[in-house]
N, C-alpha and C positions, 0 to 999 in steps of 0.2 A: 050648712049645719054640721058640726062635728062632734063625735062621740068618744069616748075613752072610756076603758074599763080598768080598775085598779083592785087589786086582792086588798081585802079589808080583815085584819087577824083581830081577834077578841081575847085578849088576856086576863089574867087575873091579879094584876100586880107586878106584871114584868114588861108592861109595853113600852116603858122609858129604855130599859136596858136594851130589849130586843131592837128596838128603833135605832139606838145607837150602834148596836152592832152591825145591823144591815147597812147602815151608812158606812161603816168602816169597810164594810166587804165591797159595796157597790159605789161609793163615793157620793157626791152630791150634798144636798142639803137636807136637814132634818128639821121638821117643824112639831114641835110638842107643846100642847096647850093642856093646862091640868084643871081638874074640877075647882081649885083655887082661884084660878085666873077667871072661871066663870062665875065667881062669886061665892064659892062654899066657903064658910068659915075657916081661916087657917088652923084653928086649933083642933077640927075634927081629923080625925087619923087617915080619910080617903082624899083631903084636899090636894095632897101633892101628886094624887094619881093621874094617869094620862085619860082625858075626854077627847082629845083629837091628837092624832098624831100621824106624820106622814114624812117619809123619804122620798125624794125625788132627784133622780141623776141625770146629768146629760147625755149618758147612753141610752136613754127610754126605760129606765126601771123606775117603778113607782110601786110602793106598797103604804097601806094605811094600817093604823093599829090603835086601839084604846084598852083601859081597863074597864071590864064590865063592872059596874056597881054592884056592891054587895057581895063579891066572890073573892077567894083566895085560892091559891094554886097556880099550877101551870097553865099555859094554853087551854082555851076551851075549843076542843077540836070539833069538827063536824061529825056528827055520830055515823060510825062505820056501818055498813050494811052487812048482814049475814046471808047466807044460802047454803042449801043442802046441794050437794054433788055427789053421786054414787055413796051415798051414806055418809059423807063426810061434811062437816060444818065448815064453810069457807068464808072468811072474814076480809072484806074490802074496804079500804079508805074511801072516804068521800071526795078527797079530792088532794092533789100535789099541785106545788107551785113549780112552773117550768120556765128556766131561763136558759134561752137558745141563742146561741152566737153563730158568726160566719166562719170561725177559725178555732182551733184549738187553743191557741194562743190568747185568743180573747176570753174564752170561759175558763181556763185553767186557773186563774187568779180567783175567781168567783168561786170556783169548787174549793180551792184551799183555803179561802176564809170561810166559808159555811162549815167545812169540814171539822174545824177548831171547836172540840168538845161535842161532836156529833156522833151520831151511831151511824156508819156506812151500810148500807142496804147493798148496793153494788158499787164496786170501786169504779172510779174514773177511769177511762180508757178506751180504746177503739171497741167498737160494735159491729154486728153484721150490716147494721142498717144506719150507721154514722161514724164519722171519722173518732168522733168521742160521745161517752154518755157515762151518766154516773146517779146514782141516786142516794140520798141519805137522809136521815131525820137530825134536825139541828137540836141545840140544846135547849131550845125553848118549845119543842115537841113540832115542829113544823116541817113536813116532807116536802124535799126538794128534787126535781131533776134538773141535772144540768147537763145540755149536750150540745152538740153542733148540727146545725141544719145540714140536711142531705136530701138531694132531689131524690125522690121515690121511684124507682126502675122497674116497678112490678114485674 
């Protein structure tokens, strides 16, 4: 038996655009199925929205996405958590997507592609723990970490 896990992103009308963008960054094939493809009458406004979408690339990258019925706006993020520490409220994101490669040359194009229209949180470059690391929130509101795997030397 074999298992795999894929990130599934929930959008509110931007799933097609996001999937096409991720395919342009990672390569591979995009599969996009609309509510209309599943039988919703074409004259309804949501018929062209994505009920099932996926990008799968030969390099192992897979992401899934759809447009949540009855919603509009940007990506629906997982609710951030908040906690109090020394009198300060700290907000933490619930998740990031991590793309890890074995060389800087392998992941640098991914960083460059994802950075298009993104908000950079940490610039891509050498880090104490890895030959390269960067963090950004893409134009769809999804936060990504792009880095190069390095052996932990505790």
